[in-house]
C-alpha positions as CSV (number, residue, x, y, z in Angstrom):
1,M,289.9,293.0,255.1
2,I,293.2,292.0,256.8
3,A,292.8,291.3,260.5
4,T,295.6,293.0,262.4
5,T,296.8,294.3,265.8
6,S,298.8,297.4,265.8
7,T,299.9,300.2,268.1
8,L,299.4,303.9,268.0
9,R,301.8,306.3,269.7
10,W,301.0,309.9,270.2
11,S,303.5,310.8,272.9
12,E,307.0,309.7,274.1
13,E,305.8,309.9,277.7
14,E,302.5,307.9,277.3
15,P,302.4,304.2,276.5
16,P,301.2,303.2,273.0
17,V,297.6,302.2,272.5
18,T,296.8,298.8,271.0
19,I,294.5,299.0,268.0
20,S,292.7,295.9,266.7
21,T,289.9,297.3,264.5
22,G,289.2,300.3,262.2
23,H,286.7,301.5,264.7
24,E,289.3,301.5,267.4
25,L,291.7,303.4,265.1
26,D,289.0,306.1,264.4
27,Q,288.3,306.5,268.1
28,A,292.0,306.8,269.1
29,L,292.7,309.3,266.3
30,H,289.6,311.3,267.4
31,K,290.7,311.3,271.0
32,V,294.2,312.5,270.2
33,A,292.9,315.1,267.8
34,A,290.7,316.5,270.6
35,R,293.8,317.1,272.7
36,C,295.6,319.1,270.0
37,T,295.5,322.8,269.6
38,T,296.3,324.8,266.4
39,E,299.4,326.1,268.2
40,H,300.5,322.5,269.0
41,P,299.3,320.0,266.4
42,I,300.9,316.6,266.6
43,I,302.1,313.7,264.5
44,V,301.1,310.3,265.7
45,A,302.7,307.0,264.6
46,L,300.7,303.9,263.8
47,Y,302.8,300.7,263.7
48,V,301.0,298.2,261.4
49,H,302.0,295.6,258.8
50,D,305.7,296.2,259.6
51,Y,305.3,299.9,258.7
52,E,305.3,303.2,260.6
53,V,302.4,305.4,259.3
54,G,302.5,309.0,260.4
55,I,299.6,311.4,260.3
56,G,299.3,315.0,261.5
57,L,296.4,315.9,263.7
58,G,295.1,319.2,265.0
59,L,294.9,321.3,261.8
60,P,292.5,321.4,258.8
61,E,295.4,320.1,256.6
62,S,297.5,317.1,257.3
63,F,299.7,314.5,255.5
64,V,300.4,310.8,255.6
65,N,303.9,309.4,255.7
66,I,304.6,305.6,255.3
67,K,308.0,304.2,256.3
68,S,309.1,300.6,255.8
69,W,311.9,299.4,258.1
70,E,314.7,297.0,257.5
71,R,317.1,296.0,260.3
72,G,316.0,299.0,262.5
73,T,316.5,301.7,259.8
74,P,314.1,303.2,257.4
75,E,314.2,301.4,254.0
76,S,311.8,303.7,252.2
77,S,309.7,306.6,253.1
78,L,306.7,308.0,251.2
79,I,304.7,311.1,251.8
80,T,301.5,312.4,250.3
81,V,301.5,315.0,247.6
82,G,298.7,317.5,247.8
83,N,297.3,319.8,245.3
84,D,298.8,323.0,246.8
85,R,295.5,324.3,248.1
86,A,297.1,324.9,251.5
87,Q,298.2,328.5,251.8
88,R,301.5,327.6,253.6
89,G,303.4,324.7,255.1
90,A,302.6,323.5,258.6
91,V,304.5,322.8,261.8
92,F,303.6,319.6,263.7
93,F,305.2,318.0,266.8
94,F,306.1,314.4,266.2
95,L,305.0,312.3,269.2
96,N,303.9,315.6,270.8
97,K,307.5,316.7,271.2
98,H,309.8,317.0,268.1
99,H,309.3,320.1,265.9
100,T,308.6,318.9,262.3
101,E,307.9,321.2,259.3
102,I,305.7,319.8,256.5
103,P,305.9,321.6,253.2
104,R,302.7,323.0,251.7
105,R,303.0,320.6,248.7
106,N,302.6,317.6,251.0
107,L,299.4,318.8,252.8
108,I,296.0,317.3,252.1
109,P,292.7,317.7,253.9
110,T,292.8,316.0,257.3
111,A,289.6,314.0,256.6
112,Q,291.3,312.5,253.5
113,A,294.5,311.8,255.5
114,R,292.5,309.9,258.1
115,Q,290.8,307.8,255.3
116,I,294.2,307.0,253.9
117,V,295.5,305.8,257.2
118,R,292.3,303.7,257.8
119,E,292.7,302.1,254.4
120,F,296.3,301.2,255.0
121,F,295.4,299.8,258.4
122,E,292.6,297.6,256.9
123,T,294.4,296.5,253.7
124,G,298.1,296.9,254.2
125,S,298.3,298.7,250.9
126,R,298.8,302.4,250.3
127,S,295.9,304.4,248.9
128,T,295.7,305.2,245.2
129,S,293.5,308.2,245.9
130,V,296.5,310.4,246.3
131,K,300.0,310.9,244.8
132,W,303.1,309.9,246.8
133,E,306.7,310.9,246.6
134,E,309.9,309.5,248.2
135,L,311.4,311.4,251.1
């Protein structure tokens, strides 16, 4: 396991939360998810290992997006590919504010998305339990 300190942002108005352990990450994601409604699910951003990892919270389906940065601009961006079990795409609000539509093909069960984020936090490697595609 890679020891790391990272930050989690869920709102543009609120300061980011420092995350040092997988347990702290789970608690922070749970706390944010409890604030969501099905009418206003949000995308949080975890900054760890020089990446921005986005995850949607507040719906039964979610996604994970991993962006690497080079000189302040995204160098590459990957998003999960689901198995099309979701009946339709979903709308989330990035950092509780910016309307973001996620296509059905990119949705996976929220529990799986949370496991993928935790694995990336702990290892610095993206999960092989799901397919990925470039954005």
